[in-house]
C-alpha positions in Angstrom: -7.9 8.1 -12.7 -5.5 9.1 -9.8 -2.3 7.7 -8.9 -1.1 7.8 -5.2 2.0 6.2 -3.6 2.3 5.1 -0.1 4.9 3.3 2.1 3.5 0.4 4.0 5.2 -0.9 7.0 4.3 -4.4 8.1 5.0 -5.7 11.5 6.5 -9.2 12.0 3.0 -10.8 12.6 1.7 -9.1 9.4 4.5 -10.0 6.9 3.0 -13.2 5.5 -0.6 -11.7 5.0 -1.6 -11.3 1.4 -2.7 -7.6 2.0 -1.6 -6.2 -1.4 -3.2 -9.1 -3.3 -6.3 -8.7 -1.3 -6.6 -4.9 -1.8 -6.3 -5.3 -5.5 -9.3 -7.7 -5.6 -11.4 -6.1 -2.8 -11.3 -2.6 -4.3 -11.2 -1.2 -7.9 -7.7 -0.1 -7.7 -4.5 -1.2 -9.7 -1.6 -2.1 -7.3 2.0 -1.5 -8.3 4.9 -2.4 -6.0 7.5 0.2 -6.7 10.1 -1.1 -4.1 10.3 -3.4 -1.0 12.5 -4.6 1.7 11.4 -7.5 3.6 13.0 -9.4 6.4 11.7 -11.8 9.1 11.1 -8.9 11.5 9.7 -6.0 9.3 8.5 -5.3 5.9 8.5 -1.9 4.1 6.8 -1.7 0.7 6.5 1.4 -1.5 3.1 0.7 -3.3 1.4 2.8 -5.9 -2.4 2.7 -6.1 -4.2 3.8 -9.3 -8.0 4.4 -9.4 -10.7 6.7 -8.4 -9.9 8.9 -5.4 -12.8 7.6 -3.3 -11.8 3.9 -4.1 -8.1 4.7 -3.2 -9.2 6.1 0.2 -11.3 3.0 0.9 -8.4 0.8 0.1 -6.0 2.8 2.2 -8.4 2.7 5.1 -8.7 -1.0 4.7 -5.0 -1.7 4.6 -4.6 0.4 7.9 -7.5 -1.5 9.5 -5.4 -4.7 8.9 -2.6 -3.4 11.1 -0.3 -2.2 8.5 1.1 1.5 8.9 0.3 3.7 5.9 2.2 6.8 5.1 1.9 8.7 1.9 5.0 9.3 -0.2 5.7 13.0 -0.9 5.9 13.7 -4.6 9.4 14.2 -5.9 10.1 17.5 -7.5 12.2 15.8 -10.2 9.4 13.6 -11.3 
């Protein structure tokens, strides 16, 4: 099992879409929200995905196809 962390940036028109909920049901990944900052205009979520590398890749591509910007979080040397 692999674990990867990503920043998801939601535009105003995507903030209310249940994208994290859906990705956890559509793909064989475990979702874990590590942090979030949401306003009426923008949403930024630090999301951890755990699962098979291929399934994580499919989930990330699907999230991006929904119009959410996906950026990997670099591993912290202290971790």
